[in-house]
N, C-alpha and C positions, 0 to 999 in steps of 0.2 A: 510271489518270490521266484526268482530265476534258479534254476536247477544248476548246481555247480558243475555237473557234467556237460552242460550246454556252454558254460563259460569257458571251460577248459578245452572242450572240442573246438570252439571258436578260435581260441588262442593258437591250437594246433593247426587249424585250418589255415590261418594267416601265415604261420610259419611254413606250411607246405607250399602256399602260393609264393612266397618269397624264395623258396628253394627252386621252385618251377621257373620263376623269373630268371634266376642266375643260371640255371640250366640251359634255358632259352638263349640267354646273351652268350653262354659259352658254346653251346652245341650248334645253334642255328646260325648266329651271328659270327662265330669263328674268334671269340674273345678268350682264348685260352690263357692269355695273360691276366685274367681275373683270378685265376687260381694262385694261391700263395706259393705253391711248390713248383710252379711251371718252370722248366728248364728251357732256356731259349734256344738250345741246340737241338731240341726234339721239333720234328715237323709241326707246325701250327695246326694244320688240318687234321692230322692224326690225333694230337692231343685234344682238340677241340671236340672232335666226334666222340672220343671214347669217355673224356670227362663230362661232357654235356649229357650223353645218354645215361651215364651213372647218376648225375644230378638230377635228371628228369625222373628216373626210377625213385630216387630217394623222396623227391617231392611227391609223387604219386603215392608212395607208402606212407608219408605223413598225412596226407589228405585222407586216404583210406582209413588210417588210425583215427583221425579226428571224426570222421562220419561214424565210425564203430563206437567210439566213446560216447558220441551224442546219442546214438540208438540204444546201446546196451548199457552204458554206464562204464565207470572206471573198473579195470581189473589189473592188478599188479603184473601179472604174467604177460599180458598183451603190451603194456608199456616196456617191461623188460625185453621182450622180443623186438620191439620197435628200436629201442636204444642200442641193443647189440648189433642189429641189422644195420643201423645207420653208421655205427663205429666201423663196421668191416667195410661198408661201401665208401666211407670216407677214406679209409686207408687205400682201398682200391683206387680211388681218384688220384691220390698222392703218387701211387706206382705209375699210372698213366701219365701224370704230369712230369714225371722224372724220365719218361721214355721207355719204361718197361714194356717189351712186346714190339717196340718199334724196330722195323728192319729197313733202315734207310741209309 
């Protein structure tokens, strides 16, 4: 029988890969328009760089959590820390997409 922690870890891993893919498209390919909150008056290079870097960080955190869950099992505090971190970083990407910090 398959350990539920491995199944859950695999799902989290796939989600992390999806986030990394979007972060790559936004950050490396310069597709800031993929972000829902992107304001077209903001320089696309600035928005792409910061949104993409934050999305890549989010993807790495999710993959790290997936590996941690597969190795050590589920712990509610680890999941809570991941969710709170992802919510904060998601809000940060919205700020970058709206042009906060842009001096142009």
